[in-house]
C-alpha positions in Angstrom: 81.1 96.1 59.8 82.8 93.3 57.8 86.4 93.5 56.6 85.5 91.4 53.6 83.4 94.4 52.4 85.5 97.2 54.0 88.5 96.1 51.8 86.5 96.1 48.6 88.6 96.4 45.4 85.5 97.4 43.4 86.2 100.6 41.5 83.7 103.4 42.1 82.0 104.2 38.8 82.6 100.9 36.9 82.7 97.2 37.2 85.9 95.1 36.9 87.1 94.9 33.4 89.7 93.3 31.2 92.1 96.2 31.7 92.6 95.3 35.4 96.3 94.8 36.1 97.6 91.4 37.0 99.8 90.8 40.0 102.3 91.8 41.4 100.7 95.3 41.3 97.6 95.2 43.5 94.5 97.3 43.0 95.4 99.4 45.9 98.9 100.0 44.5 97.2 101.1 41.3 95.2 103.7 43.3 98.4 105.0 44.8 99.9 105.5 41.4 96.8 107.1 40.0 96.9 109.8 42.7 100.7 110.3 42.4 100.3 111.0 38.6 97.2 113.2 38.9 97.3 116.9 38.1 95.4 117.7 41.4 98.1 116.0 43.4 100.9 117.7 41.5 99.5 121.1 42.3 99.9 120.5 46.0 103.6 121.4 45.5 102.6 125.1 45.6 99.8 125.1 48.1 100.1 126.3 51.7 100.8 124.1 54.6 101.8 126.7 57.2 103.8 129.4 55.4 102.1 130.7 52.3 104.3 131.5 49.3 107.3 130.5 51.4 110.7 131.6 50.1 112.6 129.0 52.1 113.4 125.7 50.5 112.9 123.9 53.8 109.4 124.5 55.1 106.7 122.1 54.0 104.1 122.5 51.3 100.8 120.5 51.0 102.7 118.1 48.8 105.6 117.3 51.2 103.1 117.2 54.1 100.9 114.7 52.1 103.9 112.5 51.4 104.9 112.5 55.1 101.3 111.7 56.1 101.2 108.9 53.6 104.5 107.5 55.1 103.0 107.6 58.6 99.7 106.2 57.3 101.5 103.2 55.7 103.1 102.3 59.1 99.8 102.7 60.9 98.0 100.5 58.4 100.6 97.7 58.5 100.5 97.6 62.3 96.7 97.9 62.4 96.5 94.8 60.1 98.3 92.8 62.8 95.8 94.1 65.4 92.9 93.0 63.2 94.4 89.5 62.7 94.8 89.2 66.5 91.2 90.3 67.1 89.8 88.1 64.3 92.3 85.3 63.5 90.0 84.0 60.7 90.8 87.1 58.7 94.6 86.7 58.7 94.5 85.7 55.0 92.1 88.5 54.1 93.5 91.5 56.0 97.1 91.6 54.8 99.6 94.2 56.2 100.8 95.2 52.8 97.3 95.8 51.5 96.1 97.8 54.6 99.3 99.8 54.6 98.8 100.7 50.9 95.2 101.6 51.5 96.2 103.9 54.3 99.1 105.4 52.4 96.9 106.1 49.4 94.1 107.7 51.3 96.6 109.8 53.2 98.3 110.8 50.0 95.0 112.3 48.9 93.7 113.7 52.2 94.4 117.3 51.3 93.8 117.1 47.5 90.7 119.2 47.7 92.2 122.1 49.7 92.1 125.5 48.0 95.0 128.0 47.9 96.1 129.6 51.1 95.2 126.6 53.4 92.3 126.9 55.7 92.1 130.6 55.0 91.2 129.7 51.5 88.2 127.7 52.7 87.1 130.6 54.8 87.5 133.0 51.8 85.3 130.8 49.6 82.6 130.6 52.4 82.7 134.3 53.0 82.3 135.1 49.3 79.2 133.0 48.9 77.7 134.4 52.1 77.7 137.9 50.6 76.8 136.9 47.0 73.5 136.2 45.2 75.1 133.5 43.0 73.4 130.8 45.2 69.9 132.3 45.0 67.5 129.6 43.9 69.6 126.6 45.1 68.2 123.9 47.3 69.1 124.0 51.0 71.7 121.3 50.7 73.2 122.9 47.5 73.5 126.2 49.3 75.2 124.6 52.3 77.7 122.9 50.0 78.9 126.4 49.1 78.2 128.4 52.2 80.1 125.9 54.3 82.6 125.0 51.6 84.7 122.2 52.8 88.1 121.0 51.5 87.3 117.4 52.4 84.1 117.4 50.3 86.0 119.1 47.5 88.6 116.4 47.8 86.0 113.6 47.3 84.7 115.6 44.3 88.2 116.1 42.9 88.9 112.3 43.0 85.4 111.2 41.9 84.3 113.9 39.4 86.9 116.5 38.5 89.8 114.3 37.6 89.3 112.3 34.4 85.9 114.1 33.7 83.5 113.2 32.3 84.3 109.6 33.2 81.9 108.5 35.9 83.7 108.0 39.1 86.6 110.2 38.0 89.8 108.4 38.8 87.7 105.3 39.6 89.6 104.4 42.8 88.7 101.4 44.8 85.9 101.6 47.3 88.3 100.6 50.1 90.6 103.6 49.5 87.7 106.1 49.0 86.0 104.9 52.2 89.3 105.2 54.1 89.8 108.7 52.6 86.4 110.0 53.8 86.8 111.4 57.3 83.3 113.0 57.3 80.8 110.6 55.7 77.9 112.9 55.6 76.2 115.5 53.4 76.3 119.2 54.2 72.7 119.4 55.4 71.8 116.8 58.0 69.9 116.3 61.2 71.5 117.7 64.3 71.9 114.2 65.7 73.8 113.2 62.6 76.4 115.9 63.3 77.5 114.0 66.5 81.0 112.6 67.0 84.2 113.5 65.3 82.9 112.0 62.0 79.9 114.4 61.9 81.5 117.7 62.7 82.1 118.5 58.9 80.8 117.1 55.7 82.6 114.9 53.2 80.7 115.0 50.0 78.6 117.5 48.1 75.1 117.0 46.5 76.8 116.6 43.2 78.5 113.3 44.5 75.7 112.2 46.8 74.6 109.3 44.6 78.2 108.1 44.2 78.8 108.2 47.9 75.7 106.2 48.6 77.0 103.6 46.2 80.3 103.6 48.0 78.8 103.3 51.4 76.6 100.4 50.3 79.5 98.6 48.7 81.6 98.9 51.9 78.7 98.1 54.3 79.1 101.3 56.3 76.6 101.7 59.0 74.1 104.5 58.3 73.4 107.0 61.1 69.8 107.3 62.2 68.0 110.3 60.7 66.5 111.7 57.5 69.7 112.8 55.7 72.6 111.0 54.2 75.1 110.3 57.0 77.1 107.2 57.9 79.6 106.0 60.5 83.2 106.1 59.4 85.2 103.3 57.7 87.4 102.1 60.6 90.6 102.9 58.7 89.5 106.5 58.3 90.4 107.0 62.0 94.0 106.1 61.2 94.1 108.6 58.3 93.0 111.3 60.8 95.7 110.0 63.2 98.4 110.2 60.6 97.5 113.7 59.7 97.3 114.8 63.3 100.7 113.3 64.1 102.3 115.0 61.1 100.9 118.4 61.4 101.3 118.6 65.2 105.0 117.7 65.0 106.0 119.1 61.6 104.3 122.5 61.8 106.3 123.1 64.9 109.5 121.9 63.2 108.8 124.3 60.4 108.3 127.1 62.9 111.7 126.2 64.5 113.4 126.4 61.1 111.7 129.7 60.3 112.9 131.1 63.6 109.5 131.4 65.4 110.3 128.7 68.0 113.5 128.3 70.1 115.4 125.0 70.3 114.6 124.7 74.0 110.8 125.0 73.3 110.8 122.3 70.6 113.1 119.9 72.5 110.8 120.2 75.6 107.9 119.1 73.4 109.7 116.0 72.3 111.1 114.9 75.6 108.0 113.0 76.9 108.2 110.8 73.8 111.9 109.8 74.1 113.5 107.3 76.4 116.5 108.3 78.4 118.7 106.4 76.0 117.2 108.2 73.0 117.5 111.6 74.7 121.2 111.0 75.4 121.8 109.9 71.9 120.2 113.1 70.6 122.3 115.2 72.9 125.4 113.7 71.1 124.3 115.4 67.9 126.1 118.7 67.8 124.1 120.4 65.0 120.8 121.5 66.6 118.8 121.3 63.4 119.8 117.7 63.0 119.1 117.0 66.6 115.5 118.3 66.2 115.1 116.1 63.2 116.3 113.1 65.2 113.9 113.9 68.0 111.1 114.2 65.5 111.8 110.8 64.0 111.7 109.1 67.4 108.6 111.0 68.6 106.7 110.1 65.4 107.5 106.4 65.8 106.3 106.5 69.4 103.1 108.3 68.4 102.4 105.8 65.6 102.6 102.9 68.1 100.5 104.8 70.6 97.8 105.4 67.9 97.8 101.7 67.0 97.4 100.8 70.6 94.4 103.1 70.8 93.0 101.4 67.6 93.3 98.0 69.4 91.8 99.3 72.6 88.7 100.7 70.8 88.4 98.0 68.1 84.9 96.9 68.9 83.6 100.4 68.9 85.3 101.2 65.6 83.6 98.2 64.0 80.1 98.9 65.2 80.1 102.7 65.1 80.0 103.2 68.8 83.5 104.8 68.9 83.5 108.3 67.2 86.4 110.2 68.7 89.9 111.1 67.5 92.3 108.2 68.1 95.0 110.7 69.1 92.8 111.9 72.0 93.0 108.3 73.4 96.8 107.8 73.2 99.2 107.8 76.1 100.6 111.3 76.5 97.6 112.8 74.6 98.1 116.1 76.5 101.8 116.2 75.5 100.7 115.7 71.9 98.3 118.6 72.2 101.1 120.7 73.5 102.6 120.7 69.9 99.4 122.3 68.5 99.2 124.8 71.4 102.7 126.1 70.8 102.1 126.2 67.0 99.0 128.4 67.6 100.9 130.7 69.9 104.1 131.0 68.0 103.7 129.8 64.3 100.2 130.3 62.9 100.0 133.9 64.1 103.3 135.2 62.7 103.1 138.3 60.6 104.0 136.8 57.2 101.4 134.1 57.6 98.6 136.4 58.6 99.4 139.0 56.0 99.4 136.6 53.0 96.3 134.8 54.3 94.6 138.2 54.4 95.6 138.8 50.8 94.2 135.4 50.0 90.7 136.6 50.9 90.9 139.3 48.3 92.5 137.0 45.7 90.0 134.2 46.0 87.0 136.5 46.3 88.1 138.4 43.2 88.6 135.1 41.2 85.2 133.7 42.2 83.5 137.0 41.3 85.1 136.9 37.9 84.6 133.3 36.9 81.1 132.7 38.4 80.0 135.8 36.5 81.6 134.7 33.3 80.2 131.2 33.4 76.7 132.4 34.1 77.0 135.1 31.3 78.0 132.4 28.9 75.2 130.0 30.0 72.5 132.6 29.9 73.9 134.2 26.7 74.1 137.6 28.3 75.0 140.4 26.0 77.0 142.1 28.7 80.8 141.9 28.5 81.0 139.2 25.8 84.7 139.9 25.2 85.5 139.7 28.9 83.5 136.5 29.2 85.3 134.9 26.4 88.7 136.0 27.8 87.9 134.6 31.2 86.5 131.3 30.0 89.6 130.8 27.7 91.7 130.6 30.9 89.7 127.7 32.3 90.2 124.1 31.3 88.1 123.2 28.3 84.8 121.8 29.6 83.3 118.8 27.8 79.8 119.8 28.6 77.8 122.8 27.3 77.3 125.4 29.9 73.7 126.0 28.7 72.8 122.5 29.8 74.0 123.0 33.4 71.9 124.4 36.2 73.1 127.2 38.5 74.5 124.8 41.1 76.5 122.8 38.5 77.8 126.0 36.9 78.9 127.4 40.2 80.7 124.2 41.1 82.7 124.5 37.9 84.0 127.9 39.1 84.8 126.6 42.6 86.6 123.6 41.0 88.8 125.9 39.0 89.6 128.4 41.8 90.0 125.9 44.6 92.3 123.8 42.4 94.7 126.6 41.8 98.1 126.8 43.4 98.9 129.8 45.6 101.2 131.4 43.1 98.9 130.9 40.1 95.9 132.3 42.0 97.9 135.5 42.9 99.3 135.8 39.3 95.9 135.2 37.6 94.1 137.6 40.0 96.7 140.3 39.1 96.2 139.6 35.4 92.4 139.9 35.4 91.9 142.5 38.1 91.7 145.2 35.5 88.7 143.5 33.7 85.5 145.3 34.6 82.9 143.1 36.2 79.2 143.2 35.0 
């Protein structure tokens, strides 16, 4: 792959126009601003990171998590730019640390923008509802898989490129460099078995509704297509750093939230940080009397060490990243990779399984299932002009954002996506409140 193409400033959905901003604001900075001010990003303030509907003002939401990942991503990007310049000195004037840092920060900022309420439990709830429902009867194989294997990453691409600023083609019309970096899984939901290989193939990153847009994106960036009959590509090299930023943050911060919530002892969390700290740093931490502040200091030092280790892994695997031969998590290649995994192991044992988390996630299945049942039925009733429950249908549709297209013109797949857009875009609190408001409405 070629960095002259990988850093493309072309905006997906349109050609450059007279409204393009002059310096000093770069095209990538404009992308960052577009995401910050988008409604989809704003709603992350009340979406689950670990603790659903948390009453504490300390634990992280998807919004604060995304901001932290963006900060780590910026550092990774700026350091990676130096690696690229060392590997290919002729690109020093092309691959600028500020640009690469902004691309990474922007992609990281949006990395969870498609996640439904209640975290990964929300994804499972949507999948489960479609598995037991006839709403997808008559859809093509790939369209069915989009819903049966509903994926927050693919919904994120759809959110950025279709849902936001609809019906404008390309949605927010972000640069191809940012969108390519954002896409951790550059394949469709239904692909050949061989195209599922590697870390980039374990999930899908775009739906059939955005397949044409993604192909345009891949061609503009010069991504390498995987052999096979379906739409699947090797990752943009910077997408590995987005994944690394997310891995670093959720490994370390989820455990920290668990400590603050009383699920993990100080001794347990300090033992996790010790391999990442020099003797001098450890002694300095011991001089901080407040244990909460000491944990925060340990976290800051550990994250810095993990960032540098990830960049070293990027440098060590540079050739494979550029030709598609490398397709693993960078964090699996860092020094102390087992010590990094220990954060996730402890979180699974002591944080993700605590009663409040499990109870509210279980409620999320009922809430999301009930909302999908109501809104998929209402949209189809309106589109087919069903005489059943006209008042109920009007009431439910009045709760949805006004659509600029006539439902009668949409096929079943497109109508179903409108419902999943609405439900998956909800905050945790709004989903619960709306479900409580409509649960008395009889379904057809």
